[in-house]
Wavefront OBJ file of the C-alpha trace (Angstrom):
o trace
v -51.359 -85.209 12.699
v -51.547 -81.482 12.573
v -48.436 -79.563 13.707
v -50.342 -77.973 16.829
v -48.816 -76.618 20.006
v -50.444 -76.118 23.406
v -50.611 -72.168 22.749
v -52.758 -72.989 19.902
v -55.829 -74.591 22.207
v -57.074 -71.178 23.356
v -57.083 -70.175 19.987
v -58.827 -73.105 18.494
v -61.470 -73.118 21.402
v -62.349 -69.367 20.701
v -62.721 -69.834 17.261
v -64.689 -72.885 17.304
v -67.135 -71.293 19.594
v -67.118 -68.391 17.395
v -68.389 -70.471 14.270
v -65.109 -70.917 12.239
v -64.223 -73.792 10.059
v -61.438 -76.260 10.555
v -59.409 -74.666 7.785
v -59.673 -71.148 9.209
v -58.599 -72.234 12.629
v -55.489 -73.919 10.969
v -54.814 -70.604 9.216
v -55.032 -68.597 12.709
v -52.932 -71.110 14.151
v -50.407 -69.842 11.411
v -50.357 -73.803 10.184
v -48.210 -73.599 6.668
v -47.948 -77.151 6.036
v -49.981 -77.449 2.461
v -50.837 -81.198 3.490
v -52.845 -80.010 6.381
v -55.347 -77.984 4.225
v -55.615 -81.052 1.436
v -57.076 -83.573 3.768
v -60.964 -83.332 4.019
v -62.004 -80.376 6.366
v -64.193 -83.336 8.291
v -61.305 -85.122 8.867
v -59.397 -81.489 10.150
v -62.475 -81.055 12.599
v -61.669 -84.805 14.195
v -58.146 -84.092 14.727
v -58.891 -80.852 16.246
v -61.411 -82.518 18.757
v -58.706 -85.108 19.427
v -55.955 -82.327 19.930
v -58.507 -80.720 22.625
v -59.389 -84.096 24.439
v -55.683 -85.113 24.495
v -54.853 -81.951 26.192
v -57.637 -81.990 28.506
v -56.602 -85.721 29.513
v -53.018 -84.601 29.733
v -54.061 -81.828 32.399
v -56.172 -84.231 34.122
v -53.378 -86.435 34.764
v -50.980 -83.778 35.802
v -53.675 -82.302 38.191
v -54.179 -85.903 39.677
v -50.593 -86.325 40.454
v -50.600 -83.244 41.937
v -53.545 -84.069 44.121
v -51.945 -87.342 45.217
v -48.644 -85.618 46.430
v -50.908 -83.053 48.007
v -53.125 -85.937 49.786
v -49.958 -87.521 51.307
v -48.673 -84.071 52.663
v -52.152 -83.215 54.200
v -52.292 -86.902 55.930
v -49.098 -86.044 57.502
v -49.981 -82.719 58.692
v -53.442 -84.358 59.830
v -51.622 -86.234 62.240
v -50.437 -83.528 64.395
v -53.210 -81.129 63.796
v -56.181 -80.950 66.086
v -58.637 -80.340 63.389
v -57.838 -81.492 60.065
v -59.283 -79.824 57.234
v -61.135 -81.424 54.032
v -58.487 -82.905 51.885
v -57.338 -80.580 49.044
v -57.696 -83.287 46.714
v -61.528 -82.858 46.552
v -61.044 -79.176 46.080
v -58.762 -79.771 43.209
v -61.064 -82.273 41.520
v -63.783 -79.332 41.935
v -61.328 -76.587 40.218
v -60.405 -79.036 37.338
v -64.155 -79.921 36.498
v -64.814 -76.313 36.214
v -61.673 -75.418 34.210
v -62.628 -77.901 31.772
v -66.156 -77.051 31.222
v -65.264 -74.375 28.621
v -63.114 -77.358 26.962
v -66.121 -80.026 27.057
v -68.366 -77.384 25.422
v -65.946 -76.512 22.668
v -65.463 -80.404 21.828
v -69.158 -80.676 21.640
v -69.718 -77.917 19.434
v -67.520 -79.904 16.695
v -70.235 -82.754 16.360
v -72.242 -80.292 14.631
v -69.907 -77.847 13.207
v -69.569 -79.368 9.628
v -73.265 -78.455 8.824
v -72.553 -74.755 9.487
v -71.268 -72.026 7.216
v -67.964 -70.641 8.629
v -68.359 -67.273 9.853
v -64.990 -66.451 8.411
v -64.532 -67.694 4.781
v -68.205 -67.954 4.306
v -68.052 -71.661 3.182
v -65.045 -70.942 0.652
v -62.730 -73.509 2.622
v -65.449 -75.640 2.992
v -67.388 -76.973 0.373
v -66.350 -74.952 -1.905
v -62.963 -76.540 -1.734
v -64.047 -79.971 -2.115
v -63.310 -82.171 -5.368
v -66.527 -81.146 -6.944
v -65.478 -77.652 -7.101
v -62.206 -78.973 -8.733
v -63.950 -80.754 -11.362
v -66.213 -77.596 -12.301
v -62.959 -75.615 -12.675
v -61.376 -78.055 -15.002
v -64.702 -78.621 -17.083
v -64.738 -74.947 -17.596
v -60.974 -74.497 -18.420
v -61.645 -77.482 -20.904
v -64.988 -76.074 -22.765
v -62.708 -72.806 -23.629
v -60.102 -75.227 -25.413
v -57.143 -73.739 -24.594
v -53.611 -74.814 -25.474
v -51.094 -74.639 -22.365
v -48.690 -76.306 -20.353
v -49.059 -74.384 -17.047
v -51.274 -72.657 -15.616
v -51.904 -70.087 -12.368
v -55.007 -70.553 -10.189
v -56.255 -66.955 -9.177
v -58.819 -66.151 -6.610
v -60.876 -62.966 -5.919
v -62.787 -62.987 -2.796
v -65.504 -60.675 -1.392
v -64.125 -57.694 0.217
v -66.360 -58.160 3.443
v -63.846 -61.181 4.248
v -61.495 -58.789 5.416
v -63.688 -57.087 7.753
v -64.862 -60.847 9.213
v -60.913 -61.613 9.217
v -60.208 -58.391 11.386
v -63.275 -59.077 13.837
v -61.879 -62.853 14.806
v -58.644 -61.398 14.864
v -59.792 -59.021 17.706
v -61.638 -61.855 19.140
v -58.262 -63.894 19.722
v -56.268 -61.242 20.000
v -56.264 -61.137 24.033
v -55.547 -64.776 24.111
v -52.560 -64.284 22.018
v -51.219 -61.582 24.456
v -51.949 -63.426 27.253
v -49.903 -66.641 25.815
v -47.201 -64.292 25.115
v -47.098 -65.777 21.339
v -45.221 -63.652 18.994
v -47.957 -63.572 16.386
v -49.392 -60.547 14.480
v -52.467 -60.118 12.301
v -50.018 -60.472 9.294
v -48.928 -64.041 10.174
v -52.472 -65.388 9.587
v -52.662 -67.618 6.509
v -54.503 -65.757 3.974
v -58.035 -67.424 2.744
v -56.520 -67.074 -0.935
v -53.623 -68.895 -0.168
v -55.586 -71.860 1.522
v -57.599 -72.210 -0.997
v -55.180 -72.525 -3.387
v -53.116 -75.069 -1.321
v -56.406 -77.081 -1.252
v -57.512 -76.682 -4.901
v -54.146 -76.646 -7.152
v -53.706 -80.378 -6.804
v -57.319 -81.332 -7.177
v -57.515 -79.136 -10.618
v -54.154 -80.222 -11.897
v -55.345 -83.746 -11.322
v -58.758 -83.224 -13.201
v -56.814 -81.608 -15.827
v -54.675 -84.801 -16.769
v -51.600 -83.721 -14.430
v -50.851 -79.961 -15.652
v -48.556 -77.996 -13.883
v -50.255 -75.311 -11.668
v -47.562 -73.065 -10.457
v -47.393 -69.672 -9.058
v -46.425 -67.690 -12.584
v -47.717 -68.639 -15.902
v -48.934 -67.091 -19.043
v -52.474 -68.682 -18.516
v -54.552 -67.671 -15.714
v -57.711 -69.632 -14.488
v -59.824 -66.961 -12.403
v -62.402 -67.947 -9.666
v -64.618 -65.364 -8.203
v -66.588 -65.814 -5.134
v -69.410 -63.276 -4.045
v -71.783 -63.250 -1.036
v -74.575 -60.795 -1.290
v -76.043 -61.610 2.000
v -72.927 -59.980 3.902
v -72.244 -57.221 1.065
v -73.314 -54.716 3.941
v -70.564 -55.810 6.441
v -68.268 -53.068 4.857
v -70.949 -50.517 4.629
v -69.887 -49.080 8.071
v -66.431 -48.254 7.186
v -67.446 -45.517 4.813
v -68.829 -43.297 7.353
v -65.866 -44.060 9.849
v -63.207 -43.746 7.166
v -64.832 -41.855 4.317
v -61.485 -40.718 2.675
v -60.825 -44.261 2.166
v -63.633 -44.866 -0.520
v -63.597 -42.753 -3.525
v -66.031 -43.424 -6.523
v -64.089 -44.442 -9.594
v -65.671 -44.547 -13.146
v -64.471 -48.251 -13.811
v -65.621 -49.771 -10.452
v -69.202 -50.975 -9.761
v -68.746 -50.318 -5.984
v -66.355 -48.310 -3.831
v -65.892 -51.210 -1.578
v -63.097 -52.842 -3.162
v -60.919 -55.055 -1.343
v -57.794 -52.345 -1.422
v -60.080 -49.716 0.172
v -61.682 -52.057 2.543
v -57.997 -53.179 3.740
v -56.634 -49.416 4.110
v -59.821 -48.436 5.930
v -59.264 -51.346 8.671
v -55.302 -50.180 8.898
v -56.825 -46.538 10.015
v -59.788 -47.456 12.357
v -58.961 -48.005 15.949
v -59.999 -51.055 17.648
v -62.725 -49.682 19.958
v -64.240 -47.528 17.194
v -64.360 -51.055 14.904
v -65.926 -52.981 17.920
v -68.709 -50.271 18.357
v -70.112 -50.801 14.963
v -69.406 -54.438 14.068
v -69.940 -57.510 16.401
v -66.943 -59.753 17.562
v -67.157 -62.536 16.528
v -68.974 -61.779 13.245
v -72.743 -63.075 13.136
v -73.225 -66.395 11.243
v -74.400 -66.595 7.631
v -77.262 -68.570 6.256
v -75.453 -69.386 3.376
v -72.191 -70.077 1.402
v -70.526 -68.092 -0.922
v -71.639 -68.435 -4.568
v -68.719 -69.139 -7.116
v -69.403 -67.063 -10.411
v -68.395 -68.509 -14.083
v -64.687 -69.405 -14.218
v -62.612 -66.867 -16.187
v -59.848 -68.181 -18.345
v -57.018 -65.934 -19.474
v -54.083 -66.101 -21.671
v -51.548 -63.298 -21.678
v -51.305 -61.352 -24.933
v -48.911 -62.823 -27.643
v -47.126 -60.446 -30.160
v -46.617 -61.203 -33.558
v -44.600 -58.768 -35.971
v -43.489 -58.788 -39.482
v -43.239 -56.478 -42.671
v -46.135 -55.684 -44.941
v -46.123 -54.498 -48.675
v -48.935 -52.769 -49.803
v -49.754 -52.710 -53.732
v -53.267 -50.868 -54.205
v -53.853 -47.381 -54.300
v -57.377 -47.749 -52.699
v -56.695 -49.619 -49.782
v -56.537 -47.777 -46.472
v -54.055 -49.107 -43.554
v -56.907 -49.412 -40.859
v -60.856 -49.795 -41.555
v -61.717 -46.198 -42.862
v -64.740 -45.009 -41.254
v -66.152 -41.414 -41.858
v -69.169 -40.377 -39.939
v -70.118 -43.734 -38.737
v -70.041 -45.163 -42.621
v -67.683 -47.414 -44.205
v -65.864 -46.439 -46.902
v -63.821 -49.171 -48.674
v -64.504 -52.656 -48.171
v -61.189 -53.809 -46.699
v -57.681 -52.597 -45.241
v -54.329 -53.684 -44.813
v -54.813 -54.431 -40.883
v -58.224 -56.752 -41.861
v -56.348 -58.729 -44.562
v -53.220 -59.392 -42.069
v -55.266 -60.108 -38.803
v -58.011 -62.587 -40.106
v -55.616 -65.572 -40.806
v -53.382 -64.829 -37.543
v -56.593 -64.274 -35.445
v -57.971 -67.679 -36.741
v -54.824 -69.363 -36.184
v -54.174 -68.125 -32.426
v -58.046 -68.247 -31.905
v -57.207 -64.877 -30.240
v -60.567 -62.745 -28.907
v -59.197 -59.684 -30.553
v -55.984 -57.579 -31.644
v -54.275 -54.284 -31.369
v -52.628 -53.476 -35.016
v -49.891 -50.891 -34.983
v -46.920 -50.096 -37.153
v -43.726 -48.022 -38.100
v -45.746 -45.024 -39.398
v -48.647 -45.272 -41.716
v -49.073 -44.522 -45.658
v -52.386 -42.754 -46.916
v -55.019 -45.026 -48.726
v -53.621 -43.867 -52.295
v -49.766 -44.563 -51.416
v -48.094 -47.973 -52.227
v -45.529 -49.339 -49.754
v -42.796 -51.541 -51.695
v -39.374 -52.326 -51.251
v -38.701 -54.422 -48.040
v -42.208 -53.262 -46.507
v -43.392 -51.415 -43.546
v -42.910 -53.082 -40.193
v -46.065 -53.989 -38.290
v -46.632 -55.635 -34.774
v -49.961 -57.199 -33.605
v -51.123 -57.859 -29.984
v -53.381 -60.532 -29.776
v -55.388 -60.527 -26.775
v -56.296 -63.801 -25.088
v -54.965 -66.191 -27.583
v -56.404 -69.691 -26.988
v -53.093 -71.026 -28.705
v -49.907 -69.355 -28.294
v -47.230 -71.643 -29.487
v -46.180 -72.012 -33.158
v -43.149 -73.667 -35.041
v -41.186 -71.499 -37.474
v -42.606 -73.872 -40.156
v -45.993 -73.076 -38.700
v -45.785 -69.198 -38.933
v -44.177 -69.823 -42.410
v -47.335 -71.361 -43.250
v -49.352 -68.989 -42.013
v -47.511 -66.106 -43.796
v -48.343 -67.693 -46.835
v -51.863 -68.199 -46.026
v -52.148 -64.517 -45.632
v -49.956 -63.587 -49.195
v -52.515 -66.342 -51.023
v -55.758 -64.448 -49.429
v -55.000 -61.110 -51.368
v -53.120 -59.743 -53.911
v -53.430 -56.373 -52.542
v -50.620 -56.878 -49.578
v -47.797 -59.280 -49.191
v -46.324 -60.121 -45.727
v -42.802 -61.166 -44.841
v -40.746 -62.129 -41.751
v -43.753 -63.205 -39.561
v -42.653 -64.190 -36.291
v -43.591 -63.898 -32.607
v -41.904 -61.538 -30.646
v -41.812 -60.080 -27.181
v -43.726 -57.462 -25.795
v -40.179 -55.656 -25.015
v -39.264 -55.964 -28.514
v -42.301 -53.830 -29.646
v -40.529 -50.716 -28.603
v -37.722 -51.057 -31.077
v -40.423 -50.433 -33.792
v -41.781 -47.216 -32.029
v -38.293 -45.978 -31.306
v -37.448 -46.171 -35.000
v -40.671 -43.758 -36.154
v -38.651 -40.831 -35.231
v -35.095 -41.798 -35.410
v -34.828 -43.578 -38.749
v -35.287 -42.401 -42.374
v -37.697 -43.402 -45.055
v -37.297 -43.144 -49.045
v -39.945 -42.357 -51.382
v -40.832 -41.862 -55.312
v -43.211 -39.212 -56.342
v -44.853 -38.755 -59.769
v -44.717 -34.873 -59.994
v -46.715 -32.410 -62.074
v -45.442 -29.210 -62.983
v -47.797 -26.190 -64.375
v -45.129 -24.704 -66.489
v -43.239 -26.942 -68.832
v -39.811 -27.788 -67.641
v -36.558 -29.161 -69.550
v -34.224 -31.666 -68.112
v -31.691 -29.195 -66.995
v -34.359 -27.222 -65.059
v -34.475 -30.101 -62.200
v -30.965 -31.058 -62.126
v -30.142 -28.958 -59.209
v -32.479 -30.749 -57.275
v -29.844 -33.675 -56.936
v -27.361 -31.208 -55.098
v -29.939 -30.258 -52.171
v -28.727 -31.964 -49.031
v -30.122 -31.671 -45.670
v -33.085 -29.333 -46.295
v -34.879 -28.257 -43.176
v -38.654 -27.866 -43.438
v -41.263 -25.935 -41.249
v -44.269 -27.990 -41.510
v -47.741 -26.771 -39.927
v -50.093 -29.453 -39.288
v -51.445 -30.195 -42.969
v -55.114 -29.266 -43.436
v -56.053 -32.953 -44.323
v -55.071 -34.252 -41.166
v -55.573 -31.233 -39.022
v -59.100 -32.716 -37.512
v -56.973 -35.429 -35.777
v -53.526 -33.843 -35.184
v -52.794 -31.010 -32.893
v -52.057 -27.525 -34.505
v -48.004 -27.100 -34.631
v -45.163 -26.638 -36.514
v -42.995 -29.494 -36.984
v -39.231 -29.300 -38.443
v -38.234 -32.169 -40.414
v -35.354 -32.660 -42.824
v -35.226 -33.925 -46.050
v -31.655 -35.656 -46.189
v -31.310 -35.991 -50.098
v -33.252 -35.839 -53.718
v -32.989 -36.726 -57.132
v -35.272 -35.949 -60.100
v -35.683 -38.125 -63.309
v -36.975 -36.252 -66.222
v -40.099 -37.643 -67.740
v -41.691 -35.305 -70.214
v -42.536 -31.273 -70.289
v -44.897 -31.492 -67.174
v -43.871 -34.986 -65.458
v -40.615 -35.856 -63.521
v -40.163 -38.655 -60.926
v -38.690 -37.406 -57.730
v -36.859 -39.347 -55.281
v -36.349 -38.732 -51.653
v -34.713 -39.791 -48.491
v -36.278 -37.810 -45.540
v -36.681 -37.975 -41.501
v -39.541 -40.222 -40.526
v -42.624 -38.128 -40.023
v -42.011 -35.846 -43.091
v -45.358 -34.962 -44.966
v -44.221 -35.591 -48.866
v -47.420 -34.453 -50.364
v -47.572 -31.303 -48.647
v -43.751 -30.878 -49.554
v -44.570 -31.104 -53.314
v -47.644 -28.788 -53.361
v -46.693 -26.440 -50.370
v -50.255 -27.028 -48.676
v -51.196 -23.395 -49.229
v -47.991 -22.152 -47.833
v -48.163 -24.236 -44.727
v -44.737 -26.093 -45.540
v -41.844 -24.176 -46.436
v -39.909 -24.151 -48.284
v -41.627 -26.487 -50.703
v -41.032 -27.652 -54.236
v -43.302 -24.887 -55.710
v -40.751 -22.457 -54.589
v -37.857 -24.380 -55.473
v -38.715 -24.791 -59.068
v -40.857 -21.423 -59.121
v -44.026 -22.738 -60.731
v -47.291 -24.833 -59.238
v -46.532 -28.489 -58.617
v -48.608 -31.293 -57.278
v -48.070 -34.766 -56.681
v -50.062 -37.472 -58.760
v -48.570 -40.743 -57.120
v -46.616 -41.618 -54.138
v -44.776 -45.011 -53.513
v -42.857 -45.885 -50.113
v -39.702 -47.221 -51.254
v -38.200 -48.320 -47.958
v -38.895 -47.514 -44.031
v -35.060 -48.001 -42.406
v -36.345 -49.543 -39.224
v -34.150 -52.935 -38.566
v -36.870 -54.552 -36.875
v -38.279 -57.487 -36.750
v -35.121 -59.242 -37.856
v -35.200 -60.703 -41.361
v -36.226 -64.587 -41.685
v -34.191 -66.186 -44.790
v -36.742 -67.153 -47.512
l 1 2 3 4 5 6 7 8 9 10 11 12 13 14 15 16 17 18 19 20 21 22 23 24 25 26 27 28 29 30 31 32 33 34 35 36 37 38 39 40 41 42 43 44 45 46 47 48 49 50 51 52 53 54 55 56 57 58 59 60 61 62 63 64 65 66 67 68 69 70 71 72 73 74 75 76 77 78 79 80 81 82 83 84 85 86 87 88 89 90 91 92 93 94 95 96 97 98 99 100 101 102 103 104 105 106 107 108 109 110 111 112 113 114 115 116 117 118 119 120 121 122 123 124 125 126 127 128 129 130 131 132 133 134 135 136 137 138 139 140 141 142 143 144 145 146 147 148 149 150 151 152 153 154 155 156 157 158 159 160 161 162 163 164 165 166 167 168 169 170 171 172 173 174 175 176 177 178 179 180 181 182 183 184 185 186 187 188 189 190 191 192 193 194 195 196 197 198 199 200 201 202 203 204 205 206 207 208 209 210 211 212 213 214 215 216 217 218 219 220 221 222 223 224 225 226 227 228 229 230 231 232 233 234 235 236 237 238 239 240 241 242 243 244 245 246 247 248 249 250 251 252 253 254 255 256 257 258 259 260 261 262 263 264 265 266 267 268 269 270 271 272 273 274 275 276 277 278 279 280 281 282 283 284 285 286 287 288 289 290 291 292 293 294 295 296 297 298 299 300 301 302 303 304 305 306 307 308 309 310 311 312 313 314 315 316 317 318 319 320 321 322 323 324 325 326 327 328 329 330 331 332 333 334 335 336 337 338 339 340 341 342 343 344 345 346 347 348 349 350 351 352 353 354 355 356 357 358 359 360 361 362 363 364 365 366 367 368 369 370 371 372 373 374 375 376 377 378 379 380 381 382 383 384 385 386 387 388 389 390 391 392 393 394 395 396 397 398 399 400 401 402 403 404 405 406 407 408 409 410 411 412 413 414 415 416 417 418 419 420 421 422 423 424 425 426 427 428 429 430 431 432 433 434 435 436 437 438 439 440 441 442 443 444 445 446 447 448 449 450 451 452 453 454 455 456 457 458 459 460 461 462 463 464 465 466 467 468 469 470 471 472 473 474 475 476 477 478 479 480 481 482 483 484 485 486 487 488 489 490 491 492 493 494 495 496 497 498 499 500 501 502 503 504 505 506 507 508 509 510 511 512 513 514 515 516 517 518 519 520 521 522 523 524 525 526 527 528 529 530 531 532 533 534 535 536 537 538 539
C-alpha cells in the first residue's frame, strides 16, 4: 500500500488531470519510500485509483450517515409543522453527487493514463525506468570491460524539466495552501532521485549483484534529451537575461543551473504570463543518449634514471616536427597505460633534465595521472612485475619504487621542487691551461648566491626575470690542463650550464669570473634529487 494521506487526494486529482505519471504524483506527495517507486508504474496507477475510490466511498458513507440523522430530525419537525419541507436527504445526495463529479473524472482518466507521456518527467519515470532500460545500461557497462566493485549511477536531465516542475508546482500550490499542508517546493522528490531509486536495484541485478552506491570511484552516466520541448526555457532568457551568460565550453546558455537560478528570481505572475500551467502534453518521450562510463583518475609514482644523452624527458616537437624518436615519458607510460587500460595520462616530475643530461643515483621522482583507467587495482607483486616490464623494454631508462599513490600525495613531489636540493657532476672545459692548485679554492666556496636572468635557451617558454639561486657547496677534481670534474650541491631550480659558461653575463657570479678564463660545460649528470618521495620500496 502506498503511504498516502487524505491531504494528498486533491494533489493527486490535480496532477492526474494535468497529465502527470504515477511516479511524479508520488514525488509531489513527498513519498520517500523507495519501494513505492520500484513497483511497476502501472501498478502504482491502480493503487492511486483505488485510493481515490476508497476515499469517495468513505465520504459517501459519512454523508449517508449524516443524511439519516438529519432525516429523523426532519420527521420529528414535520409532525409539528404545518407545511413540511422536502427532506434534506435528497438535497444532500445531490450535493454529494455534484461534489464527486471531479473525483469520478479523475478516476476515469486513469484508464488511459498509461499510454500518455508524462507532462512532468517526459517519460523518464515511465518506460525509461523499465527493466529493459536497466538491461541497456548494464550491457553498455559490460561492453566497456571495466574492473570495479562498486558504482554510482549519475543522471543528466533536460533543463526544461525544471520549468515543467515549476509549472506543476504552481498548479497545485493553491490546493496545498488550502489544505494547510506544511509543504514547500523543495520538499518535492527530485526526478533524478526517483529515477535512481527505481533503476539502481535493476542495474545491480543485471551486473551480477554489484553494489550501486551514492559514492564510488566508478561512475555510470545516463543522459536524457528531449528536443521537442527545448524551447520551454527560452522565455526565461528575456525575463531573466542576467541569468544566462554565454560561455566558451557550453553548447547552450540554458544550463540546468542557469534555469534554476532564473526560476528562483521570476515572480509567479510573470511566469504564468509566459508559460502554461499545467504544462502542455508532449507527443514523445525523452531519448536516452549513449551510456557514459568514467573511472576517477589513478595516480602512479616512482623514480626514473636516464642513461642516454639523446633522450628528451617529454616528446620533443619543434614547429610541428617531431625531433628524436622517443622520450622518457613515453618509455615509462606505454606499459603503464596498457596495464591500467587508461584512456590517457598526464606526466609530471620533480624538475626536468635537458635532453643531453643523464639522471643517475636514486633517480628523479615522477608521477602519472591515468585518465579513466578500466582497471585500477594492482597488488604489490603486480606493480613490481609492471616495473620490470618497463625496465626490460629499454636500456635508456630505468624505473624504481613504482607504486599507486593518492592525489593528495602528489603535492609532496611539487613541494620538494623548490625546497629541496639537487646534486650534479659537470665535465668542465677551460680555455686557459690550469694546474691542480688553480681549482682547489672551489672546494672552499659555500652558499654562493647567484643572480640568474632567464637563460636565452629557455626564454621562449619562460618569463624574463632575475631569479636568485644558491649553490650550497662545490668540489673540483682535476683531469688535465683543460678539463676537470665539478661537483655541485644546489638549490632546486639552479641553471647549472649557465653558471658554468655565464650565458653572456646573464648569470652572475659564474665560473668564468671565478677562474678568470672562459669555461664551458661538456657533460652534465644529475646525481641526486633530494625529494623524499615516493616512499622507497625494498628490492
